[in-house]
N, C-alpha and C positions, 0 to 999 in steps of 0.2 A: 673741200667740203661739199661743193656743189655737184661734184663728179658722181657721187654715190646716187644722188636723186636723178641725175641724168641717166645713168645706167638703168635704174629702176623704171624711169619713164620709157625707155626704149624696150625694156624687157616686157612690161605689161601692154606696151603698144602692139607688140607681136604676139603675146600670149594673153589675149583679152579674156579668154575663158577661165584661164588660171587665175586671173585678177579678180573676176567676178566670183569665183568659187571662194577664194580667200576672204573677200569682203562679205559674202553671204554667211560663211561659217563664223566669222568674227561677230557679225550682228546677232546671229542666233545665240551663240555662246554668251555674248555680253548681255543680251535680252533676257536670257535664263537666269544669269546671276542677279540682274537688276530686279527681276520679279521676286527673287528669293530673299533679298535683303530686308531686314526688319528695320522700321523707322521708329526712333524714339522721340516722343514729343515733349520730353521733359526739358522746360525752360530753364531749370537750374543747371543744366549742362553748361550753360554759358558762364556760370559763376566760376572764377578762378579757384583752383584748389589751394589748400593751405590748412593749418590745423583748425582754425575757426570755421573756415569755409567748408571743410569736410564734415565737421559736426553739423553745420547747418544743412548740408545736403542730406545727411543721413536723418536728421529730424524731419525735414521736409518730405523725405521718401517715406518715413515710417509713422508720421503723425498725420492724422486725418483732419485737416483744416477744410472740411467739406463745404462746398458752396451751396448752402441751404437757401431755399426760397423763404423769405419772410412774407407772410400774408398779414396785412394789417387790415382789420375789419373795424370800421369807424362809423359813429353816429354824431351828428351835430349837438344833440342833447343827450343828457344821461338817460341810457335805455339798456341796461345789462341784459334784460330778457330778450330784446330784439337782436342784440349782438350774438347771444349764444344760439338763438334760433337760426340766424344766418349761418353761423359756423356749422350747426348740424347739417343743414342743407348742403353746405359747400363740401364738407368732407364726405357725405353720402355720394354726391356727385363724382368726387374724385375716385372713390372706390368702385363705383359703377362703371364709369366711362374710361378711365385711364389708369387702372392699377398698375400696368406694366411699365409706366414711366417714373415711378417713385418707390422708394423702399419703406419710408415710414413718415407719419405725421405726428408731430409733437405739439404740445399745447393744452392737451386735454388730459386731465387725471381722473381715471375711473374711480368710483367709490371704493372698490376693493383695493385700489392702489393706495389710498390714504391709509386704510388699515394695514396694508402690507408694510408700509414705511413705519408706522407706529410700532408695530409688532417687532420689526427688525431692529429698531433702536431700543426697544424694551428688552428684548432678548439678549442684547449685547451693550446694555447701558454703560458699563465702565469705560467703553471705548470712546463714548461720546462726551465725557465729562472732563473738565479741566480744573485747575487749582481755584479759579474764580467761582466755578460751579459749586465745589466743595464748601467754599465760604458761605454761598447762598444756602446750601443744604443745612449747614450748621445753624444758620439763623432760623430756618424752618423747624428745627428740632425742639425749639423752645415751646413750652406748653402754651402760652398765649398764641403763638403762631399756629400750632396743631388745632386749638380750639377754633381759631378764625377760619382756617381752611375747612374744617369739618362742617361748620355752620354753613359756609358758602356751598359746599357739596351737597348738604341736605336740601337747601333750597333749589339746587339745580335738578336733583332727583325727583322732587315733587312738581316740577315744572313739566309742561308739554313735551320738552325735548329730553326729558330725563331718561327715556328708553334708549337714547343714542349715547349718552355720556356715562351711563351706569357702569359699563365694563371698564372704562378707563379710570373712574373714581375708585372702584374696588381694587384694581391692580396697582394703582399708584396714587394713594391719597394726598401725598405731598407734592404731586406733579413734578417729580424728578425727571421723568421722561421728557417733559417738555423742554427742559434744560438742554438735553441732548438733541431734540429736534431743532433747536435754534441753530445748530451747527450746519443744518442742511440749507439754511438761508444764505449761507456763504457760497452755495453752488450757483448763485445768480449774481450778476454784476450789479444790478439795480434793484432797489426795494420798493419801486414805484408800482408794484403789482399785487394783485390779491386773487384769490380762487373764488369764481362764481359759477355755479352750476357745473363744477369741475373744469372750467376753462379759466385760462390765465387772462385777466382783463386789468386795465390800468385803475388806479385808486379813484380817478375821476369818473370811472364807469362809462367812458366814451370810446374806448378802443379795446380790441380783443386781438391777441397775436397767436398765429399758428406757424409752425416751422415744418416745411417739407424738405426731405432728403431726396434729390434726384437720383435716380438709378444710374445715370450716366454722368461721367465727369464733364467739366466745363469745355474741355477740348473736343468732345464729341458733339459738335454743333448740329450735325444732320438730325440725330435722334432728338436732341434737346429742342430743336426748332419745332418739330412736330408737337412735343410735349407743351411747349409754351403757347402754341397756336391753339391747342385743344384747351389749356388752362384759361386762355383769354376769352374763349367762347363761353366757358363755364361762368367766369366772373362777370362778363358782359350780360349774360342772361339773368344771373341773380341780382345784378345792380339795377335792372330795369324796374321801374315803378316800385322802388324800395327806398325807404328813408335811411337805410343802412347801406354803406358802399364798401367795397373792398379794393385794395391795391396791393401790389406785390413787387418784391424787389429781390435780386440775388445776382451773384457774379455771372451766372449763366446767361443772364440778359445782356451783359456787356460783351460776353464771348460771342453771342449770337449776332449782335449789332455790329461787332468788329468783323466777323467773318463775312457777313453780308455785304457790309460796306466795302471791305477789301475786294470781294468778288465783283461787286458792281463797278468800283473804280477801275479795276484792272480790265474788266471787260470793255468798258467804254473807251478808256484812254488808249489802251493797247490796240484795240481793233481800229481806231482811227489812225494811230501811230503807224501800224504796219500796213495799213492801206496806202497811206501816203508813201512810206518807205518803199514798198513794192513798186509803186508807180515811178518813184524817183530812180530806183535801180534799174527798171526796165528801160527807162528814158536814157540813162546814162550809158548802159551797156548795150542797149538795142537788142536784147534777147529776153524772151519771156521767162526762161527757165533759170536765170542767174540768181534771183533772190532765193529760189530753193536750194540752188547749188551752194549758196553761201553757207547755209546752216548745217550741211552735211558733216564737215570736220568738227564743228563744235558738238553736234550730237554724238558723234563717235567718240570724241574725247570725253564727254560726260560718261558715256556708256563704259569706257575704259576705266575711269576713276571709280565708278560704282562698283564694277566687277572686282577691282582690286581691294576696295574697302570690304566687300563681301568675303573675299578669300582670306583677308587678314583679320577681319573683325566680326563678320556676320551680321552686324547691326551698326546703324549710323545715326546720328542725330539729324532729325528732320530739319531742324533750324539750319544746320550747316548746309544741307542740300538746298534749302530755300535761298539762302544768301548766295551760295555757289551758283545757283542758276542764273542770278543777276549778273555775277561776276563772269559769266561765260561771255558776256559781251566783248570782253577782251579778245577771246579766241576768234571772234568774227573779223577782227582786224587782219588777221593773217590771210584769210581768204580774200578780203578786199584789196590787200596789197598785191597779191598774186595776180588777181583778175585785172586789176588797173594797170599793172605792168605789162601783162599779156596783151591787153587791149591796145596798148601803145607800141609794143614791140612783140611781133609774132614769132620771133626767133626763140626756140625753146632753150638753147644753150645759153643765150644771152640772159633769158628770164632767170634760170637757175643761178648763173653767175651774179646776177644783180640782187636777187631777193632771198636765196637760200641762207646766206650767212646772217643778214639782219633779222630775218624772221626767227632763226634759231636762237640768236642772241637775245632777241626780245622775249622769246618763250622761256628760255632758261633763266633770264634775269628775273622775269615775273614769277616763275615757279620757285626760285630761290627765295624771293621776298615772301611768297605765300608759305613756304615751308618754315619760315621764322616764326609762324603761328604755333609751331610745335614747342617753341620755348615758352609759351604761355601755358599756365597750369589750368587750362579749361578744356575739358573734353570735346564740347561742341566745336571750339575753335580749332582744336587739333584736327578734327575730322574735316573742317572747312579747309585748312591748310593743305591736307592730302588730296582732298577732292579737287581744289582749284589748281594745285601744282601739276597733278597728273593730267588734269583736263587740258591746261593750256599747251603742255608740251606735246601730248599725243595729238591735239587738235592741229598744232603747227605741222607735225609730221604728216598727218592725214591731208592737210591742205597742199602741202608740197608734192604729195603723190598723186592725189585724186583730181585736184582742180585742172591741172594741165591735161589730164586724160579726158575729162568730161567737157571742158570748155572748148567750143568750137571757134578757133581763131578766125578773125575777119580775113577774107581773101585779100583785101588791100587795106592794111591798117592806115596807110597815109590818106586814104579817102575817107577816113571816119570824120564826121563833121564835128567840130568843136561846139560844145554847149556851154552854158553859163558856169558850170562847175569847172571846166577846163579853163575858162577865162580867168576865173578867180584863182585857180591853182597856178596860173602862169605868172601871177604878179610876183614881184620881188618885194615882199612887204619891208624888208630891213632897209630898203633904199628910201623909204618915207620916213624922214626925220621926225615928223610930227608923231607918227606911230611909236617909233622908238623912244622918243622923249616921254610919251604917255605911259608906256610900259615901265620906264625907269621911274617916273613919279609915282606910279601905283606901287612899285617895289619899295621905294623910300617911305611912302605912306604906310605900307604894310609892316615895316619895321618897327613903326611906333605902335601898331595896333594888335599885331598878331598874337601877343601874349595875353590879350584881353578876351579872347574866346573862352566862354564858360562851357562847362560840361553839365548838361541837365541829368541829374541822377534820379529824377522823379519819373518812373516808368508809366505812371498813371497818365501823364501828359501825351504818351504815345497812343493812348487808347482812344478810339471814337466813342464819345459819350453822348447819345441822343438825349435831347433836352427832357423829354418825357421820362426816360429811365432815370436820369440825373434828379429830376424833381421827385420821383417816387422814392429814390434812395434818401433824399433829404427828409422827406415827410416821415419815412418809416424810422430813420435815426432819431427824429425828434420824439416820436411815439415810444420808441423802445428805450430811450434814455441814453442812447449811444452817440449823441451829438459830441459828447466828450471824446478825447483821444483814447482808444483802447489798444493795448499791447498784449500780446501772448508772452507768457514765461513758461519755457519748457525745462523741466527737470528730467535728465536722462541718465541712464546706466546701462551696464551690460545685462541686467536682468531687472525684472519688475521690483524686486525687493530694494535694490540699490536706488532705483528711480524714486520709489515711494519714500525711502528714508531721506533722500535729497529734497523731496517735495515737502516732507514734514518740517524740515528746517526752513524752507522758503516760506511756508505758511506762518511760521512764528515771526519772521521778519516782516511779512506783509501786514499782519495784525499790528505790529509796532508802528510801521509807516502810516497805517490807517489812523491810528491813535494820535500821531503826530501831524496829521492833515497833510502829509506829503503826497497821498494818493487820494482819489476821490472814493474809490471802492475797489473791491476785488472779488473774483470768483476763484474758489479753490476747494479741492477735495482734501486738502490737508488736515482739516478738522473732522474728516468723516472716514476716508480710507487710509489706514495706517499701516505702517511697516510692522513686521512681526516684533521687533525690538521695542517700538513705541507701544504696541497693544500690550505687551508683557508689563511695561512700566505703568501703564494705566490700570491694568488689573491689580498690580501691586498697590497703587495708590488707593484704589477701591477697598482692598483688603485692609490696608493700614488705617483707613478712615473708619470702617465699619467694625469697630472692635466689638467683642462680645457684650461688654457692659453697655455700649452705646446702643446696640441692637435691642438688648433686654429692656433698657430704659425707654426706648421709642415704643416698644410694644406695650409696655405698662401704661405709658401716657395715652397711647392710641385707644386702648381698651376703655380706659376710664372716661376719656372725653367722649368717645363714640357712643358708649352706653347711655350716657345722659341724654344723648340726642336721638336715641331709639335704634341705633345700629346693632346688629347682632354680633355676637362674640367672634363668629367665624367670617365675618364680612371681608376682612383684609388678610386672609390666609394666604392668598397668592403673593401678596405684598411681602409677607414675612419670608415666604419661600425665596422670592427674589433677593431679599437681603442675606439669605443663607446660602444662596447659590455658589457653587464653584465655577467661576467664569473661565473661559480659555479663548485663545486667539482664534480668529477666523481668516479664511483665505479670500483671495481676490474674487474668485468665482461666487462666493457667498454674497459678496457686495453686488456683483453684477447680476445676480438672480433677482435682485429687487429692481423690476423693470422702470419703475417710476422714478429711479434716482438718475437714469440716463448717463450712467458712468462711462459708457462707450464714447461719449463726447470728450472725455478728459483723458482716457488711458488708452495707450497703444503698445502692443508688445509684438515682437518677432524674434526669431532665433538670434541670440547675440545682442539684442538691442531692445530697450523699453523706454518709454517716455510718458511723463504726466504733465498735463497742461493746466496752467492757470491763467486768468485774465486779470489784467489791471487797468483801471480806468483813471485817466487824469483830466483836469480841467484844460491843462496845457502840457503837452509831453515834456518830461524832464529828463533829457538824455543822461544827466549826472546820476539820477536815481537808478536808471536802468543799468548804467555802467557799473555802479556800486553792487547791484544785485548779481551782475554777470561775474564779478570777482569771485563769488562762491564756485566751488568745484562743480561741474556738470550742470550748470544754469546757463540757458541761452535765451536772450530776448529777441522776439520776432515781431518788431515794429516795421511795417512795410516801408515807410519813408526812410527811417534810420537804417533799415537793412539795405535798401537801395543805395543809400549814400555810402554805407560802408564797403559794399561789395562791388557796386558799380565804380566807386571811386578807386578801388583796387584794380578794377579792369581798366580804368583810365591810365593808372600808373603802369599797368602791364603793356598797354599800347604805347606809351612813351618808350619803354624798353624795346618793343617790337620795331618801332621806327628806327632806333639806333641799330638793332641787329640787322633790319632789312637793308639799310643803307651801306652797312659794312659788307654784307653778303653780296649785294648787288655791285658794289665797287670792286670786290675781288673777281667776280665773274667777268665784269667789263674789262678788268686788267688782263684777265686770261685771254679774252678774245682780241682786244686792241693792242695789247703789249705796250701801252703808252699811258702814262700818268695824265698827260694833258688831255688826251681824248676821253679818258674816264671822267675827269673833272668837268670837261665841256658837256658831256652827256648827263652828268648828274646835277650839274649846276642849274639847268632849267627846272628840274624837279624841286630843288630848294627854293628857286625864285617863285615857282608856281604855288608852292605850299604857303610861302610868306604872303603872297598877294591875295591867295584864296582866303587865308585866315584873317587878313585885314579886311577884306570885303565882308566876311562873316561877322567880324567884331563891329564894324561900322553899322551894319543892318541888324544888329542884335540876333544874329542866327546862332543858335547854340548846337554843340555836339551832343549826341545822345548815343546810347548803347548800339543803336542800328546804324546811324550814318557814320559813326566813327569806324565801324567795321567796313562799310562802304568806302571809306577813305582809302583802303587798300586797293579797290577798283580804280580810284582815281590815280593813285600812285602807279598802278600797272599800266594804265592807259597812257599817262604822262611819260612813262619811261619807254613806252613803245614809240611815242612821237618823237622823243629825243633821239632814240637809237636810229630811227628812220632818217630823221633830218641830218644826223651825224653822217650816216652813210651816204646820203644824197650829196652833201657838201664834199665828202672824201672823194666820191666818184667824179664830181665836177673838177676837183682839184687835180685828180689824177689824169683825167682824160681831156678836160677842157670843153667837154660836151655838156649841154644843159641837162640836167637830170632832176632838179628840184621840182619841176612841174609835176611829174609822175608821182613823186613821193608825196607832195602836198596835195594832190588829188585824191590819193588813197587815204590820207589823214582826214581830209574834209569829209569823205564818205564815212569814215569811222565816226567823226564828230556828229554827223547828221543821224546816223543810226543810234548813237548813244542818246542824243537829244530827243529823237522821236521815241525811243524805247523807254528810257527811264526818265528822261526829261518830261515827257507827256504826264507823268505822274504828278506834276505840279498842279494840275488841274484836278487831282483827286481830293475828296473831302476827308480821307482818313489821315490824321496827323502824322502817323508813321511813314505813310508812303509820301506825304509831302516833304518831310524832313530829309528823307533819302533822295528825292528828286532834287530839291533845292541845292543840296551840298553838291550833288553830282554835276548839276549844270554849272555851278560856279567852278568846280574843279576842272572839268573837261574843257570848257571854253578858255579858262585861264592857261591851261597846259597848251592848247593849240596856239593861242596868241603868243605865248612866251616862246614856243618853239619856232613859229613863222618869223617872229619879229627880233627877238633879242638873241636867240641861239644862233640864227643865220648871220645876225649883225656881228657877233663875236667871231664867228669864222671868217667873215669878210675882213675883219680888222687883223686877225692873226694869221690868216692864210692867204686870201686871194690878193688883198692890198699889197702884201709883202711880196708875193710872187710877181704882181704887176711891176713892182719897183726893182725887180731883180734880186730880191732878198729871199732867204729861205723861210719856211713857216716857222712860227714861234716854237721854241723848244726849251724845255728846262735844262736839257744837257748842254745847250750852247751857253747857258749862263754859268753853270758850275764847272764845265771842263776847261782846263787851261790848255793853251796851245803849246804843246811840247815841240822837241825837235822833229819827231816823226811826222807831226801834223804839218810842220812847215815844208818837210820833204815831200810827203805823199798827198797832202791836202784831203785825207780821207774823211774827215769830218765835213769839209765843204762839199765834197762830192756826194757823199751819202745824204746829206741834207736836201739834195735835189729830190730824193726818193722817199724820204721820211714821210710817214702816214699813208703810204701807198701800198697796194697789194703785193707789188714787186719788191718791197724793200728787203726782204730776206734774200731774194735772188741777187738783188744789186749788191748787198753787203757781201755775200758769198763770192759773186763774180769779181768784185773789186779786190777782195782779200787775196784771191788766187792770182789776179793779174796785175797788181799794183806795181810789182818790179818790172814787168815788161812795159807797163805804161810809162814808168819812169825813164826806162832806156830809150823808149820812142820819142819822149819829150826833149831829150837831148839833141835830136836831130831836127828839131823845129825851131826855126829862127824867129825872132820878132819881126812882126809886120809882113810875114809871109801869108800867102793865101794857100789853104790846105783843102783838098778834097778827100772825104772819107766814104767808104762804101760798105754797107752791111755792118753796122756796129751793134753789139748786143746792148740793148736798153739805152744806148747812147752814153755808156760809161766812159769809153775812151775820148770821144770829143769833148765831153763835160770836163773831164780831168785835164786834157791838153788846154782847153779854154781858160780853166782856172790857173794853170800854171803860167800861162802867157795870153793875157786878155787883149793885147794889142794885134794878135794874130787873127786872121779871118778864117773860120771853118764852115765849109759847106758839106752837109752830110746827106748822102742818098741812102734811103732805106726802104725797100719795097714792101718789107714786112709791116702790115698795117698796125698790128699791136705793138711792136718795137717802136714804130714811128710815133704812135699816139703817146706812149710813155715819154719818149725823148722830147717831143715837141712841147710837152707841158712840164718840163723842168724849169725852175726859175732862171737858170742860166741861159736858156734859150730865148729869154726875152731880150738879150743883147744882140745888136746888129751883127756882131762878130761870130755868132753861133746860129746857123740856120740849118733846119732840118726839112727834107723835102722827100715825096714819094716818087715823083717823076724824075727820070734820068735827065740830067741838064743837057740843054741844046748847045751850049757853049761854055767854054772854061776859060774865059779871059782872065788873065793875070794869075791863074792857078799854077803854082810851080811844084807843089808837093801832092802826091797822090798815096793814099793809104788804102791798101786792099786788105780787108779783114776776112773776106770769104770769096770763094771762087764765084765770079759773076755767072749769072744766067746767060745762056747762049744768045738771048735777044739783045743784051747790052754788051757782050763780050768784045765785039769788034769795035763798037762806039767808044768803049773805054780805051782800047788799044790805040785808036786814032787820036783821042784826046792825050793820051800819055806821049805818043810820038811828037805831037805838036807842041805841047806846052810844059811837059814835066821836066823838072831839074832834079827832083829826088822821087824815088818811088820806094814805099815801105810795104812790104808783103808780110802779113801775119798768118798765113795759111801755107802748109807745105803742098797742098793739092793744086795750087795755082802755077801753070807752066810759065816760068819767068826767063827762060833762056833766050827768048826772042829779044829781050831788053838789051843783051850783049851786042846784038846786031845793030842796035841804034845808039851805040857809043855810050852805054851805061856800064859801070863797073860796080862791083861789090864793096860797099864801104863798111858793112857790118853783117855778121851772120852768126847768130847764136840764139839758143832758146826759142826757136820758131819765129824769129825775127830776121827778115832779110831786108837790108837797106842797100839800095843802088843809087849812085849819083851819076849824072850825065858828065862825061869829060868835056873839057872846053876844047 
């Protein structure tokens, strides 16, 4: 695995121009793709898909829940005239100074608007009447009722306001139109308002409300901030020296406050964090450019991921990139590991041999864990999975290629002075029993509490809410009567006709619930805007009611009673025409042409989808009422709290599945690399322990999960997995070579922890709740992962590997438990021999070498007597001496092997801990009591003569395992051939 990167290193070392050209082309191409990609800022992309979720997303996409600004103009005393004067000055200022920042102002009804609404209802009167209205009309047809109404009309006509009401009386002497107009009251949630000077004021005449629709959505904080600053200047100017004051509120205020606070928090915390981090890295590596070098692989990885997303999708969720940018901290680890190893060992070949495999393992396992996000039915999280997976893999590859090229290796690595970080990394924490006991106690405690961590489904708690904005919201809610809980009910369909039909049915249900006092109030166009079918039914009801005889009887009574009061015979001609009129249905555009109805606030339509919105107000939200209403086809309730609980609860369940998928996926990847169940479990076990301890700490301190920090938990999982993999490889290296390796790995992990704590951990000082929640969970998770890796994981390795090796036993293995010792094992000792090499990089070679040579080894063993002393020269991985030792442990074996790599492996077998099996690099100076010489390879010229002299002087038996060794000289020294077969030559000295 490491040879490929080594070849690339030497290639680019010689061909630097080619390397820089490739890098430049890659950056240019990646930069182009990155600038072309479209960012989607839709937060609903986080919502997992499903039948209900898909409908919700479509409703949210196509329904305009616009973030209007509510302006509350207030006076301490009743003063409606002053309120309306202030409102006039305010609206004039808006139109004059900042018309480009809003689309409309609502709250003022022009004179012509009132007449427009009256005429609209009058011209389409049957559409606004119901059965209750017809019962009322029936009562008004009585002669006494007609007389009474005409008398009141006469008095009104002769009064000073008669010129205003004249046209209404002659058009509709029975005031039937007013019955229809009452339906328009259902367009407002609260009836605590009246019209004064064409403005909407409260009945106590102390407050006036205006509604401003901003031109820009809440997410466009840059433009909205300018708008709000200008608005504040206007309001402040009007409030000066005035008994009337205005305050305002809207979702845009929270959006601006959140954006500014996040920007401020990040600027302060990260600038301090990065300054400290740069200083620490420079002090540790003693090079100024190292901090900059660290980020190159991460940035190139991100560039690669964005390019792939652009090629495959052309657009990506901005939320996923934002979270992914935080998760890129994982990819910094790879550069840190390489730099730390390179700092301590300037040999490039050793570097790649030590770090290539663990870094690729770490990146692939982390990538697989992130790709499990594709199993979640959430578009934003799918984007995050692809972005993070591609980023970490490509960052690891770039780190392996680029950092050895750019990092200038110290001339004398041994001369590097140890610093405080080196001293901490050099400690063997697992040897401190207090630390081990403490971690175990934390784990046991976590077992009792980890299930107690709660998931906070209230997104509002993740918002930064300045006290002044919060207070303004409460004041305006109290004024507008929306202190009660308000819920949106959306009727939807494939076209507007279907949506209106569904809304008409919902309207009837809401009226029933209002009468039963199950809801406080509601706002709906169900009594105003009707489907074609409902319109036709209402017109038929009108025609059925107004029979010919009823119309003639009414006309006769009106003429008689009105003549007595002095009305002309033709006074009510238009009313008679209304009764005889052939009414027909109207279209949605006819409704929308009446501007003062503001139907755009209720109706939305697009190709293939239409929706109609109603509003319901509760004293206290009643989920069972909403659930009952949602049982109807094509009705969905949008209550923010309940919606968050439903869909974020689903997100939590999806993450439970994600954890299961991630663990399984990582397990199989680790199994692929390690080819050992035990090593897989030893690498994953710290993650499980970390998770339980971290959750236990969160539960004890009442720290809750939310939609943001539960996603960041994947970051902790990835970092913890990195630490576990590197500690596993460090322990395996020490087990294989016997040389200390833990310090270097622990140093790189400590640097990773420091960068994480300074980067994300610094956000704990942020004021924004979302940043704080991300920071706290990250700090707990990362510190726990490091402590578990340093203390518990290494302790487990000490027990299962190092202690057993020290006692002359093989490392623990599941196969040793379940495999029975058959006759072949008793003959060849294969399991025992190979257990000396299990979990080592040479295990495959050892297994293959032993399988090929075991018959030869068995033959050789027959020529070795108990209690003999045997000298072996140049044995492959120590297989032969280990086998011979296990066959006859009373025999003493001294092994000479000038090959450093072979010797390192051989000396660190558990069998080599016995006094009867010794490996050495230097050729022995004396061969006292050695009677058997085994020559496995032609000796080098430097020792050939010394070996001859030793054989001449001490040998009783010589076993030669290579045909290229000249053996005829032994005949001259009284040796004869005892065995010759299969490249085995055994010679014995004659007495």
